[in-house]
C-alpha positions as CSV (number, residue, x, y, z in Angstrom):
1,M,113.5,126.7,63.5
2,T,114.1,123.4,65.3
3,E,114.4,123.6,69.1
4,R,117.7,122.3,70.5
5,K,117.4,118.9,72.1
6,T,118.7,118.2,75.6
7,R,121.9,116.2,75.3
8,V,121.9,113.2,77.6
9,A,124.9,111.0,78.7
10,V,124.1,107.8,80.5
11,V,126.4,106.1,83.0
12,G,125.5,102.5,83.2
13,A,124.9,99.6,80.8
14,G,123.6,96.9,83.1
15,Y,120.3,95.1,83.1
16,F,118.0,98.0,84.1
17,A,120.0,100.7,82.2
18,Q,118.6,99.3,79.0
19,F,115.2,100.8,79.8
20,H,116.9,104.2,80.4
21,H,118.7,103.9,77.0
22,E,115.6,102.9,75.1
23,A,113.4,105.6,76.5
24,W,116.0,108.4,75.8
25,A,116.2,107.1,72.3
26,R,112.5,107.6,71.8
27,L,112.0,110.9,73.6
28,P,111.6,113.6,71.0
29,G,113.1,116.3,73.2
30,A,116.3,114.3,74.0
31,E,119.4,113.4,72.2
32,M,121.4,110.5,73.9
33,V,125.0,111.2,73.0
34,A,127.0,108.7,75.0
35,I,127.0,105.7,77.3
36,A,129.7,104.8,79.9
37,D,130.2,101.6,81.8
38,L,133.3,100.2,83.6
39,D,132.6,97.0,81.6
40,G,133.8,98.1,78.2
41,A,132.0,95.3,76.4
42,K,128.7,96.3,77.9
43,A,129.3,99.9,77.1
44,N,130.2,99.1,73.5
45,D,127.2,96.8,73.0
46,A,124.7,99.4,74.4
47,A,126.3,102.3,72.4
48,A,126.2,100.3,69.2
49,I,122.5,99.6,69.6
50,H,121.8,103.3,69.7
51,G,124.6,104.7,67.5
52,V,126.3,106.7,70.3
53,S,129.8,106.9,71.7
54,A,131.0,104.4,74.3
55,F,133.3,105.1,77.3
56,T,134.7,103.2,80.2
57,D,135.6,106.4,82.1
58,Y,132.6,108.6,83.0
59,E,134.7,111.7,83.6
60,T,136.3,111.5,80.2
61,M,132.8,111.1,78.8
62,F,131.5,114.2,80.6
63,D,134.4,116.3,79.3
64,K,134.4,115.0,75.7
65,V,130.7,115.1,74.9
66,A,129.6,118.0,77.2
67,P,126.1,116.8,78.0
68,D,123.3,118.9,79.4
69,L,122.1,116.1,81.5
70,V,123.7,113.0,83.1
71,D,121.6,110.0,83.8
72,I,123.1,107.7,86.5
73,A,121.9,104.1,86.1
74,T,124.5,102.3,88.3
75,P,124.4,100.5,91.7
76,P,124.0,102.7,94.8
77,A,127.7,102.5,96.0
78,S,128.9,104.4,92.9
79,H,126.4,107.3,93.1
80,L,128.3,109.8,95.4
81,A,131.4,109.9,93.2
82,L,129.2,110.2,90.0
83,V,127.1,113.0,91.4
84,Q,130.1,114.9,92.7
85,A,131.7,114.6,89.2
86,A,128.6,115.8,87.4
87,A,128.0,118.6,90.0
88,S,131.6,119.9,89.8
89,R,131.0,120.5,86.0
90,G,127.7,122.2,86.6
91,L,125.7,119.3,85.0
92,A,122.1,118.5,85.8
93,A,121.7,114.8,86.8
94,I,119.3,112.1,87.4
95,C,120.4,109.4,89.9
96,Q,118.8,106.0,90.3
97,K,117.1,105.3,93.6
98,P,117.8,104.7,96.4
99,L,120.6,107.4,96.0
100,A,123.2,105.7,98.2
101,P,123.8,102.6,100.4
102,T,123.0,104.5,103.6
103,Y,121.0,107.5,104.5
104,E,124.0,109.5,105.6
105,E,125.7,109.0,102.3
106,A,122.5,109.9,100.5
107,V,122.5,113.2,102.3
108,E,126.1,113.7,101.0
109,V,124.8,113.0,97.4
110,V,122.1,115.6,97.7
111,E,124.3,118.2,99.3
112,A,127.0,117.7,96.6
113,A,124.5,118.8,94.0
114,E,122.9,121.5,96.1
115,Q,126.3,123.1,97.0
116,A,127.1,123.3,93.3
117,G,123.7,124.7,92.4
118,S,123.0,121.7,90.1
119,L,119.7,120.0,89.5
120,L,119.5,116.5,90.9
121,V,116.5,114.3,90.5
122,A,115.9,110.8,91.9
123,H,115.0,108.2,89.3
124,E,111.9,106.8,90.8
125,N,109.6,105.5,88.1
126,F,107.1,103.4,90.1
127,R,104.9,106.5,90.8
128,F,104.9,107.1,87.0
129,Q,103.5,103.7,86.2
130,P,100.1,104.4,84.5
131,W,98.0,102.6,87.0
132,Y,99.3,104.8,89.8
133,R,98.9,107.9,87.8
134,E,95.3,106.9,87.1
135,M,94.7,106.2,90.8
136,A,96.0,109.6,91.7
137,R,93.7,111.2,89.1
138,L,90.7,109.4,90.6
139,I,91.7,110.4,94.1
140,K,92.0,114.0,93.1
141,A,88.6,113.8,91.3
142,G,87.0,112.5,94.5
143,H,86.0,109.2,92.9
144,L,86.9,107.2,96.0
145,G,85.2,109.5,98.5
146,E,87.1,109.8,101.7
147,L,90.3,107.9,101.3
148,H,91.1,105.4,104.0
149,G,94.2,103.7,102.8
150,V,96.0,101.2,100.6
151,S,97.3,97.6,100.8
152,F,99.8,96.0,98.4
153,R,100.9,92.4,98.2
154,L,104.3,92.1,96.5
155,R,104.8,88.7,94.8
156,P,107.2,88.8,91.8
157,G,108.3,85.2,92.3
158,D,111.9,85.8,91.3
159,G,113.7,85.1,94.6
160,Q,113.8,81.3,95.1
161,G,116.9,79.2,95.2
162,A,120.6,79.6,94.8
163,E,120.3,81.2,91.4
164,A,117.9,84.0,92.5
165,Y,118.5,87.3,90.8
166,L,121.8,86.2,89.1
167,S,120.5,86.4,85.6
168,R,119.5,90.1,85.9
169,Q,121.0,91.9,88.9
170,P,123.4,89.6,90.7
171,Y,124.4,92.2,93.2
172,F,121.0,91.7,94.8
173,Q,122.3,88.6,96.5
174,T,125.0,90.4,98.4
175,M,122.9,93.4,99.6
176,E,122.8,93.4,103.4
177,R,119.6,95.4,103.2
178,F,117.5,94.1,100.3
179,L,113.7,93.9,100.3
180,V,113.1,97.4,101.8
181,H,116.2,99.2,100.5
182,E,115.9,97.9,97.0
183,T,112.2,97.1,96.4
184,A,109.8,98.4,99.1
185,I,111.4,101.8,98.8
186,H,109.4,102.1,95.5
187,F,106.2,101.6,97.4
188,I,107.1,104.0,100.2
189,D,107.4,106.6,97.5
190,T,104.2,105.5,95.7
191,F,102.2,105.4,99.0
192,R,103.4,108.9,99.7
193,Y,102.4,109.9,96.2
194,L,98.9,108.6,96.7
195,L,98.2,109.1,100.5
196,G,100.4,112.0,101.7
197,E,103.0,112.1,104.5
198,V,103.9,109.1,106.7
199,T,103.7,109.7,110.5
200,G,104.7,106.3,111.8
201,V,105.7,102.7,110.9
202,M,105.6,99.2,112.3
203,A,107.6,96.4,110.6
204,R,108.5,92.8,110.7
205,L,111.3,91.7,108.3
206,R,113.1,88.4,107.8
207,R,115.0,86.3,105.2
208,L,113.6,83.2,103.6
209,N,116.2,82.4,101.0
210,P,119.5,81.4,102.6
211,A,121.4,82.1,99.3
212,I,121.1,85.9,99.8
213,M,122.4,88.2,102.5
214,G,119.5,90.6,103.1
215,E,115.9,90.3,104.0
216,D,113.5,89.1,101.3
217,T,110.1,89.1,103.1
218,G,108.3,91.5,105.4
219,V,105.1,93.1,106.5
220,I,105.1,96.9,107.1
221,M,102.3,99.1,108.4
222,F,102.4,102.8,107.7
223,D,100.3,105.6,109.3
224,F,99.7,108.8,107.4
225,E,98.4,112.2,108.1
226,G,94.6,112.3,108.0
227,R,94.3,108.9,109.7
228,R,95.0,107.0,106.5
229,T,97.0,103.7,106.6
230,A,99.0,101.6,104.2
231,L,100.0,97.9,104.4
232,F,102.9,96.5,102.5
233,D,103.0,92.7,102.6
234,G,105.8,91.4,100.4
235,N,108.1,88.6,99.6
236,R,110.1,87.9,96.4
237,L,109.8,84.1,96.5
238,N,106.1,83.6,95.7
239,D,104.4,84.8,92.6
240,H,100.9,86.2,91.8
241,V,98.3,85.7,89.0
242,A,99.9,87.5,86.0
243,E,101.4,86.7,82.6
244,N,104.4,88.8,83.6
245,T,104.8,88.9,87.4
246,R,107.2,91.8,87.1
247,L,104.7,94.1,85.4
248,T,103.0,95.3,88.6
249,M,105.1,93.1,91.0
250,G,101.9,92.3,92.8
251,E,98.3,93.4,93.6
252,M,96.9,96.5,95.2
253,W,93.7,97.6,96.9
254,L,93.0,101.4,97.2
255,E,90.0,102.0,99.6
256,G,87.8,104.9,100.2
257,S,84.3,105.6,101.6
258,A,82.8,105.3,98.0
259,G,84.4,102.0,97.2
260,V,87.5,100.0,96.4
261,L,89.8,100.3,93.4
262,R,91.8,97.1,92.7
263,L,95.0,96.7,90.6
264,D,95.6,93.2,89.3
265,G,98.7,91.6,87.9
266,S,97.9,92.6,84.3
267,G,97.8,96.3,85.0
268,D,94.0,96.3,84.9
269,L,92.0,98.4,87.4
270,W,88.7,97.2,88.9
271,W,86.2,99.5,90.6
272,K,83.8,98.2,93.2
273,P,81.4,100.9,94.5
274,H,80.3,100.3,98.1
275,G,77.5,97.8,98.1
276,G,77.8,97.3,94.3
277,V,79.4,94.9,91.9
278,E,83.0,95.1,90.8
279,V,83.4,96.3,87.2
280,A,86.4,97.0,85.0
281,H,87.7,100.6,85.1
282,D,88.7,101.6,81.6
283,Y,91.9,103.6,81.0
284,T,94.7,103.4,78.5
285,W,98.4,102.7,78.8
286,A,101.3,101.6,76.7
287,D,102.5,98.1,77.2
288,Q,106.2,98.7,76.3
289,G,109.4,99.7,77.9
290,F,109.4,99.0,81.7
291,A,106.1,98.6,83.5
292,G,103.7,100.6,81.4
293,D,106.5,102.7,79.9
294,S,107.1,104.3,83.3
295,V,110.8,105.0,82.6
296,Y,109.8,106.9,79.5
297,A,107.1,108.8,81.5
298,F,109.5,109.7,84.2
299,Q,112.2,110.9,81.8
300,A,109.7,112.9,79.8
301,H,108.6,114.5,83.1
302,V,112.2,115.6,83.9
303,L,112.7,116.9,80.3
304,A,109.5,119.0,80.7
305,H,111.0,120.6,83.7
306,I,114.4,121.3,82.1
307,Q,113.0,122.6,78.9
308,D,109.7,124.3,79.9
309,G,110.0,124.8,83.7
310,A,107.1,122.4,84.4
311,P,106.7,121.4,88.1
312,L,109.1,118.6,89.1
313,E,108.4,115.5,91.3
314,N,111.1,113.5,93.0
315,T,113.8,116.1,93.5
316,A,116.7,114.4,95.4
317,R,116.0,116.5,98.5
318,H,112.3,115.4,98.5
319,Y,113.4,111.8,98.0
320,L,115.5,111.9,101.2
321,R,112.2,111.6,103.1
322,N,111.7,108.1,101.6
323,L,115.1,107.1,103.0
324,Q,114.2,108.5,106.5
325,I,111.1,106.3,106.4
326,E,113.2,103.3,105.2
327,E,115.5,103.8,108.2
328,A,112.4,103.8,110.5
329,V,111.2,100.6,109.0
330,Y,114.5,98.8,109.6
331,R,114.7,100.2,113.2
332,S,111.1,99.1,113.9
333,S,111.9,95.6,112.8
334,S,115.1,95.3,114.7
335,E,113.7,96.8,117.9
336,G,110.2,95.2,117.6
337,R,108.3,98.4,118.1
338,Y,106.3,101.2,116.5
339,I,108.4,104.1,115.3
340,T,106.9,107.6,115.2
341,L,108.3,109.9,112.5
């Protein structure tokens, strides 16, 4: 007897939504049944690729195809109405980070699902990138000894000039909060995944490209429980050594008493034991989909919870903590001081 697959309806057919669509199409436990987008041409094109129904009205889609799970892959301003519509029908949902334009609205998003008793998961795939899963495995195994902290240099090189971001995600140019709200939020979550809970932040943010509204460069220092620290040093104008600068978005150093684990721009990990020579750390990952197939890995993780009751990361309620930290980062930069959480 064949087990019933989870029926998935996706809202969104923009640039990043293609990674959602492609991953659902490959997942053996899922059946993508429909795609909706306000742009009918985009919806039709995406649906035709995967042989599913296309809609311009998501509520009509919810009612006609009766999905088990709604995957929301649209810009943040649309999320509250979408989550409310899914929750009112008792539908489980995944919602793209960062949940909403503001922290207050993100709380409304979370409460809409909770009050209806519906599952809501934040789509945060960076922690599911294979290099970070391997880092977490090595930390748990004690490979790094006593963990001190992490530093990450973000350098995707896609933010220069008047045409910055227009070919993929043009709304990036008009976001009043950009580098932290759109990009560094991934690393706030990843740092928490690797190091634990944040206790304080200090930040300096600014804008380099006058063609956009929000900040595009910044340095953020994080304190964690257990006297661990993290440093995020990012700008979207410069690039780093990589064939695809968007694969890892930059380079990372994870440090402990036993040595340093380094991530390069090719997704390779390098281990330097204290006092020793740096050598390649062998591990395997799939170079497909988005960033080591992290969207697929995340969606498979959610399916495992829905179908088998497996433990779940990134519930929407848990994700609110990332947004509290984000608010502290912006406050630190604007007030020029350390913020304790």
